[in-house]
N, C-alpha and C positions, 0 to 999 in steps of 0.2 A: 125596858129598852137599854137602860144603863148596864144591866147585867150581861148583855150580849157583847158589849164593846171589848172587854178583856179577851173573851173567847175569839173574837174576830182578829184582834191584834196578835193573839198567840198563833192562830192559824197562818196568818201572814208571815210571822217570824219563822215558823216551822217550814213553810213553803220556801222561804228564802234560804234557809239552812240546807234544805233538801236540794235546792237548785245549785247552790255553791258546791255541795258535796258531790253531786252527780257530774257537774261540769268539770270539776277538778279531775275526776277519774277519767273522763272522756278525753280531755285535752292532754293529759299526761300519758294516755294510752294504756292505763290500767284496765279500762273498759275498751276493748279493741273494736274496730269496725265490724258490725254484724252482731255484736254482743246483745243478747236479748235483755230488755229491761222489764223484769217481772215485778209489777207494782207491789204485790204482797210481800215478796222477798225483800225488796228494797226497804219497804216500810218497816219490816221486822228488824232489819239491820240498823235502821236509823232510830227505832223505838218510837215511831209515830204511826198515825193512821195512813191509809192510802190516799186520802184527800190532798195533803200538801205535796206528796210525791207526784200525784197526777198533775197538779198545777206546775210543778217543776219540770216535768217531762214536756208539757205543752210549751213552756217557755223555750226549752232546748230545741223543740221541734221548729218553733218559729225562727230560731237562729240557724237552722240547718244542721245542727249537730245530732239530731235524732230524727228518725223516720217512723212512720206508722203505717202498717199494712194490715188489711183485713185478714183475719184468721192467723195472723202472725203476731200482731201486737207491736209494741214499741221496741226499737233496737237502735244501737249506735249506727249512724249513717255510714254506709260503705264508702271507701275511698276510691275516687275516680281520679287517676293521674291527670287527666285533662282538666279536672276541676281546679287543680292548683293554678294552671295557666289562666283560666277564666276568672278565678278569684283575684289573682294578682292584677289582671287587666282591669277588672272592675274597681279594685282598690286604687289603682293609679288615677282613675278618673275621679272617684268620689273623694279620696283623700286630697288630691290636688285641688279640687274645687273648694273643699272645706278650708284648706290652708289659704287659698286666694281670698275667700270671703273674710277670713279672720284677720289676715295680715294688717290691714289698715287700722284695726281696732286694738292691736297689741300695744301696751305701754312699754316704755324703755326698760322698766324693771322686769317685765315679762319676757322681753327679748333677751335680757341678761340672764334670766333663768334658763332659757333654752340653750344659751351658750354654755352655761355651767353644766347642764346635763350632757351636752355633747363633749365637754372636756372630760367628764367622768367616763364617757364611752371611749375616748382616746386613751385615757389612763388605763382602762381595763384591757387594752390590746396587749399589754405586756404579759399578763397572765390571763389568756383568753378563755372565757367561759361563754359559749354560744348562747345558752339560755339567759344568763344575766345580761348579756349584750342585747338580746332581743327585748328584754324587759325595759332596759334603758332606752332602746330605740322607740318603743311605744310611748314611753314617758316624754321623750323629746317631741314626737309628733303631736301628742296631746297638747303640749305647751304651745305649739304653733297654731293649731286650730281651736284653741281655747275659746275664742269669741265668735266662732262661726254661728250666725244667727239661724241657720237652717237645721233644725233638729232632725229632719229626715236624713240629711246627709250624714250627720254624726252617727245616727243609728245604723246606717249602711256601712260606715267605716268600722264600727265595733262588731257588727255581724261578720264582716270580712275578716277581721282579726281573729275572731273566734273560730271561723272556718279554717283559717291558716294554721292555727295552733293544733287542730286535729289532723290536718294533712301533713304538716311538717313540724317537728319540735322546734326547729330553728333552721332557716335557710343557711344561716352562717355556720351551722355544723358541717354542711356539705361544701360550702364555698367560703372558708374563713378569710381568704384574701379580699373578698367583697367588703368585709367590715372596715378595712382601711379606706377604701374608696367611699364607703357610705359616710364615714365621719367627715371626709373632705367635702362631700356634696352637702352635708348638713351646714358646714361653715358657709358655703356659697348661698344656701337658702336663707340663712340668718342675715348675711350681708345684704341680700336683696330686700328683705323686710326692713332692716335698719336704715337702708338708703331710700326707703319709700318708693320702691319700684312699682310699676303698674301691677295691680292685682292679677291681671291675666298672665303677665310674665312670671309672677311668683307661682301661680297655679300650674303653668306649663313646666316650670323647673321642678316642682314637687312631683308632677306626673312622670317626668323623665327619670327622676330619682328612683321611684318605685319600679318603673319599667327596666331600669338598668339592673336591678336585683333579679328580676325575672329572667332577663337575658343571661346573666351570669349563671343562674341555676340551670337553664336550658343548655348552655354551653357545657357545663359540667356533666349533665346527663348524657349528652351526645358523645362526649369523650369517653364515657364509661359504659356505653351500650355494648 
C-alpha cells in the first residue's frame, strides 16, 4: 500500500503540469480555437503517459476551454463572439456577489493591499501593457473577494476569467481608454468597502464596474464594424 503512494503523487503532479502546460497554450492562443488535442502526441511532447494528459483535458473541458465530440475527440473550444458578451454578463453577477459577500470580512490591511495593487495599475498606465494591466486587474479583484465564503461563486469567477482569456487576450488591448476609468472605479469600490457600505451596494458597484467594461468593448466593436 505504501509503495503505491509515490506513484499516485507523481501522477497527480504530472497531471497538474500537463494541465498548466495545455492551459497556457490555449489562453495564449498558441493552440487556436478548433485545434485538435491528440492525447498521444501531447503525451509524447510532454514526456508522460496519456493518463495525466487525459486528466488535464478533462479539467480544461470542465472550464469550457476544451470541447469533446464523438468521432472528433478533444479540441480547443471554438470562439463564439456572443460568448464574450454572455461571459462578461455572468461575471458581472458572480464577481459582484463574491465581492459583496467578502467585503464585510476584509481587514484594514487587506483593504490597504487592494489600494496598493490599484496604485500599481495606475502607475502602469504611463507605459501601458494591456496583458500586465489585466494581470494586475485580476490580482485586485481577488483581493476584494478574498473572504467570499461561497466556494461555488469563486469557482464560477475563475472559470469566467479562464474563458475570457481565451476569447480576448485583454479587453484593454482594444479599449485602452477603459483602463483609466477602471482604475478610478476601483478607487470607488475600495472607498465603499473602507466606509463599511451595505454589502448589496458594494455588490452592485462591482457589477456596474464589470458591465462598464463590456459596454466599452461593444461600443468599440460597433464603431469598427
